[in-house]
N, C-alpha and C positions, 0 to 999 in steps of 0.2 A: 746123517749120522746120528747116534744116539749114545753118548757116553752113558757108561754103565753105573747106575747109581749105587754107593756103597756106605757102611755105615759112616758117620761123621769120622775123619782123621783126627787120631791123637793129638797130632800137631796144630789143630786149630780149634783145641779144648784147653779151657783153662779155669779150674777152680778158684774162686775168689774168696772162700771162707773154708772151715774146717767143719761146717754145719752138716748134719746127717739128712738123709733121705727121711721123710716122715710119711711112711706108708699108710698112716690112718688119715692123712689130709683128705681134703674134699676135691683138689683139682691139680693138675700140674700148670704151673703159671708161666707163659712167656711173655717177659717184659722188653717190649720191643722200643728200641732206642736210636739204632742206626740203619740196620738192614728193613726199610721200612717197606716191606713187600710180603706176599704171601706165597710167592714161588722162588725156587731156586736159592733157598735160603737155608743154610745149614743149622743157625740156630734154632729156628721154627722145625727143621727135621730132628735136631736132638730133642725138642721139647715134643714133638710127636711121638717118638720111639719111647720117651719116659712115660708119656701118654698109655700108650699100648702095652708097655710091659707092666705098669701099674695098675693097668684096668681103671685108670682114672681119667675123666674129662679133661680136655684142654681149654684152657682160659688165655686168650690173646689180649694183653693189657698193652695199650699204645698211648702214652702220655705226650702232652705238648706243653711244656714250661713258657711262661710269659716274660720270666726274669733273666734271659739268657743274654749275652752281649749281641747288640745289634737286632734285637727281636723287631718285628715291624710286620705291616700288613703283606708286604712282599712274601717275606719269607715264611711265615704262617700260612698265608693261603697256599703255598705249594705244598707245604705238608697237610694241609686239610683237604686237598684235593686227594693226595695218598690216602688218608683215613677215610674218606668215602668209598675209594675202591677196596679198602682191605675190609671194611664194613661188608660190603656187597660179595667179597669172596668167602668170608667168614661164614655169613648168612648160607649162601650157596652150598658149603661145606658142612653146614648143621655144627659148626664150632662157635662157642661163644667167644664175641669180641667185645671190649670195653674201653671204649675211647675217652680220654680225659683230656681237657684242656683247661689249665688255668684261667681263672677269673682275674685272679691279682698274684703279684710276685708271692711265692710261698705259701700259696693256697693249698698245694698238692704234698706240703710238707707231711710225713707219716702215711701217705696213702700205699707205698709199697709196702712198709711194715705191715699195715693192716691187711693186705691181699695176701703177703707172705705167710702171714700167721695162719690161714687156712689152706697153704699150698704143701705139697708133698714135695715139690722141689722147684726152683726158680732158675730159669734159662734165660740170658740175655745176651746181646750182640756185643762182640768186641771191636772198638774203633779207637784208634791212636791218637785223635786231634780233638781240638776245640774242650769243652768242659767235659765230655765222655769218661775217659780215663779217671778223673778224680773223682766224678761220680760213680763209678763202680766200684771204685776201691772203699769209697765211703759206704756204699750199699753192703759190700761185704763184711765190713766192721759191724754192721748194725743189724743185720739178718741172722737168726738163728739156723734156719732151715738150708739146706745147701743150695749155694749160688754158683751158676756156672757161666763164664763168657765163652760164646763160640764165634770165630772168626769167618766171616763171608767176605771178607774185602776184596781179595784178589785171586788170581790162579796160583800165586804162589802164596801158602800161608805166612801171615807176619812174623811167626819165629821158625820161619825156613832158613834164615840165616841169623847170625849172632853179631854181624858188622854192618856198618853203614858204609854205602858205596860213594865213592866220590865225584864219579863220571856215570853217564849213560853206557858209555861203551864197556866198563867193567862190570856194570850190572847186568847189561844185555849179554856178555859171553857168561856170567853167572846162571842166569835164566836159561841160556839154552843148553847147559851143563845140567841143570836140575830140574827145570820142568817137566822133562818126560815123565819121571815118576810120580807127578802130580796130575798130568792130563788126563790119565785112566780114572780119577777121581771128578764126580761132578754132584752138585747137591741135588736132590730130588726136583723134579720141575713143579710139582704139584703137592708139597710135604702135608698140607691138610688132610688130604686123602688117608695119611698112614696114622693119623691120629684113632685113639680109641672111640669105639661107636657105642653108644649108650645113652643115657641122660647127658644134657648139657650142663656144664658148669655154669653155677648160679654166682652170681658177684652178692656176698653177704648184704644184707638188708641196711644194717647199721653202717657200712661203706658207702652205698649208694646215697643214703641219706645225707653223709657229711660231704661226699664227692660226688655229686651227680655226674652221669654220663653226659658228654658233649652233646649239645642241641643239635638234631636233626638240620636246622636252619642253619646253623653254622658251617657244618661238615659239607652242605649244600650251596653254600656261597649266595644265600638270600643277601638282598640288598641291606648294607648297614649294619650286618651280623658283626663284623669285625670292631666296630666304633666302640662298643663298649669295654674292649680289651685294654690293658694299660700297656700297648705298645707302640712303636714309632709308626703313626698314622701318615706322615710326610714321605715315607718310602713305599709307595703304592704297589699292589699287586701288578703283573704284567700280562700281557696276552697270552703267553705261553702257559698250558694247563699243567699241574703236577700230575704225579701219581704213576702207579705201576701199568695202567691202561694206556695213559697217554706217552709215558717212554716206551712201552713196546712198540705202539704205532710209529714212534719217531725212528725206532730203530729199524724198523721193517721199512718205512719210507727211505731213509738214508741207504740202505742195502738194496733197494730195487731201482732208485731213481740217481743216486750220486757216488755211490761207492766206486764205481767202474772211472770216473774221471777224479777221484780223490787226489791223486799226486799232482795233477795238472791245476785244480782249482781251489785246492784248501787254503792257498796263501794270498789269494786274490780277493779283497773285499767286495768287490763286485759280484763276485759269484759265490753262490750258497753252497758252498764245498764241504765246510765242517760238518759234523755228524749232527751236533746240537744234542749230545747225550751226557755232557759234563754234568748239567743241575740234576738230572735223573741218577747219576752214578754217585754224585754226592749225598743226595737225600736217601739213596739206598731204594729208590724206586725200581733200577734196573741193575741187574747181576752181572759181573763181565763173564760168569760161566754161560749167561744167558746170551751175551754177546757171541763168545766163541763158537757156542752151539748154532746159533744163526748162521754165521759165516761157513763154519763146516757144513753145514746143511746145504747152503748156497753152492759150494764149490766142492762137495762129495770129499771132503776131506777126514782123515782119520789120524789120531796121535802118532801112528807108527811111522807116519811119512816124514817127520821132523829130521833135519839134516845134523850135520857135525858144528860143534859151537865153535863160532868163529869170531863173534862180538859184532859182525855185520849187520847192518840193518835189514838188508834183503836176503832173501834164498834159504833162511833157515826152517820156517815155516813149510816152505814149497808149497805156497799158495799163489794165486794172481799178484801182480807188484801191487796192486791198487789195496787188495786186502792186507798184503804184507805192510804196506806203509802206513795203514790205518792200526793194525795190531800194535805197532811201534809205539805208537801214541798211547794207545788205551791198557797195552799191558807194560812196555818197558818204561815209558815216562811216568805213567800214574803209579806203578808200584814201586818206582823209584821214590816217590813222594812219601809213600807208605813206609817204606823202608825207613827213611829218614825219621819220620815221627814216631815210629814203633821202639828205635833205639836211642832218640836224644829227647830229652825233655824242654831242650832249649831250642827247638827247630825253627821257631819265629823268632829268636835273638838276635842281634845285630852279631854277638859273639859267636855265633854257629857257622859265620862264613868262613872259608879257606884262609889260611894264613897269607898267602900271596895278595888276596882281594883286600882283606884289612888293611895291609901294609900300603899296598899302592893307593888305596883310598884314602888313608891318612897322610900321605905324602902330600895329595893334591886338595886335602879338605879345605885350604883357605885360597884355592885359586879363585879368581874372579869369575861371577856367574854372568853370563850375558844377558839373562833375565831371571828375575827371582820372584816368586807366586807363593802368597801364603794359603794355607788349606782351603780357604772359602772360595779363593779365587780358581784354584784346581776343581772344587767341587762344581763350582758354576759352570765349568768349560768356557772361561772367558779370558784364556791367553791370547796372545799374538798367533798361535800357530793351529790353522784351520784343520790340519789333520788330525793333531793332539785333540783338539776341540771335538771333532767328530767322534773319536773313541770315547770321549767322556761322556757325551751325550748319549751315544748308544747304551752305555752302563747305565747311566741315571735312568733311561727311559725303558730298557728292556732287560736290564739285570745280566748284562753281557757285553764283552766286547768281542770283536774278530779276533781269531786266533794270532795272526801275524802282528796285528797292530797293538794287541795287548804287551807285547815285549817293548814295542816302540813307546806305548803310553809310559811304561815303566823306566825306560831309558831317559826320556825327556823329564819325568819328575826328578832323578837323581840329578840331571844337570840343571834343574831349576831351583834346587832345594839349598837351604844355606849349608849342609852336611849331609852324608850318606845316612846317617842315623835318622835324621828328620825325613829323607827321602823314603826310608824304609817305614817309618810311621804313617806317611802319608800314604804310600802304596796299600798297605795293610788295611788301614781305616776305610780308604775309598772302596778297596774290592770287597771288604767283608760287609759292608754297610749295603752296597747296592747290588753285588753279584751274586747271582742264584748259587753259584758254585764256590762262594768264598767259604771262609772258615774250613778249608779243606786241605790235605796233603797236596794235592795237585796244584793247588791255588799257591800254595807256599812256595812249591819247587819253583813256579814262573817268576814269581815276585822276588826269591832270593837269586834266582838265575840272572836277573838284571844287575844283581851286584857281585856275581862271580860265581856262584854255588853251581856247581855241576861243568862249569866252562873252565878255560885255561888262560893264560895271559896273552894279550894280543898286544901287537904292536901296528903302526908306531905310537908311543905312548903318547897320551893327548891330554891337555888341561882338563880337570874336574874328573875324568875318568881313568888317568893313570893308564894301566894296564889291562882293564876293565873293558869288555867289548864295548864298540860305540855304533850307534845305530842315529841316523837323522832321517828327518820328515822328507827331505828333498830326495834323498835315494830311494825313499819308499815310493814317493809318487813317481819316480823313474821307472823303478822296477815293477811294480804292481798296477794292476788296473783298480783305479780307485774313484773314478770320476762320478760314477752312481752312487757310490758310498757315499761321497762328500756333499752331494746333492739333497740325499736323505738326510745327513745328520750335523754337518757343518754349519755353525753359527744359528743353531735352533736350541736354545734353551727349553728345553720342554719341561712342564711342569710334572713333577713324579707322583 
């Protein structure tokens, strides 16, 4: 199945200033900050369309700051893997690519303005989370040339709804009513091919002199290349490679080897059931449209097959049970988090929890804790609980936690923390520091679910938790296959 590409939908396009298009500029500038890929990318598609319309070359500018919160070898390396891929794709398409990696915090200040001064128009990525919204708004105030943000985040445009949904069921029902009008729209799989052909864009020499392009050795992961950067070297790279190429390979491997058994295996830590795509989605190396296209091709599906909106997890897509279970995670739950971040600036604040959750947690805030652990003990996976220690060890070592155990991981932090507010701080801090998919709407959905977001009151009322859903390590071991998982991770404080 091939979704027919159309012009970028207006609902996905947001001007960030009132600047005009400078037809006498040297190039069209694509400022790549969130959708870090050269395929299935509405923003790059928009930039390529401007390039063609103005008959000007396209310049792809992908920067990497070093002053962002939790900057480390782990997160940097994953992004740099993608930059190496993007450089190769642009070279093959005869499009200029300018990768810039800050050598020190603030070194890149002024670079965007310098590039924009020679641009006809600047296009960038819409993203509702982390530091990016504030960065884009600030850029809109500084640039005189037209600056557009384009949304490539999900199947549903970020501005396809004007309200926040309180439950997955209500959001799923909304999606089932609304998605059909968007499923016929898809970004072009190879937007670089649509750019104007002619002389390649040249980065002005004065710009290159002040802000040199990232060294080839840094992109190619030469030994010691990261050591000179002022980032956290204690959180090391993981074995999992980043980038669009690795992300596409991970998608293909999941669909061919594990999708069929996904509903039966995804909750069992001993099984390699989950897709492993979350980091690639977070860093923009894989597109949700790309995922849907791959599933549709595999199952000979077309958008006209969708059913009636009921809000049920199964049946609406009219795909196999395994494909529907996976799409409920990658579409419903992932885009539910995008919905929250797009409409509430306080998405990672304790006060954003539902009233019922804050009320019951307040009522039990002073309940005795059976165990109480400081942040350092949690970080070092040194609690009394071998299942929790295994999950934390996996997070430190691999930048991920098995999907089911991430829920238990959060519930135990709530149980062992002096207050729910401190539990939230610990969860966000540990996850954002170590997880490759931290600092992400989907990550914050999972963390806040631990405290009641997207859930309902549960009985019986318990100490500490009140009416918030309870989970225990004992029940987890009884219900799930974890023996091999514990053998791999429990009681192993592995240096990172």
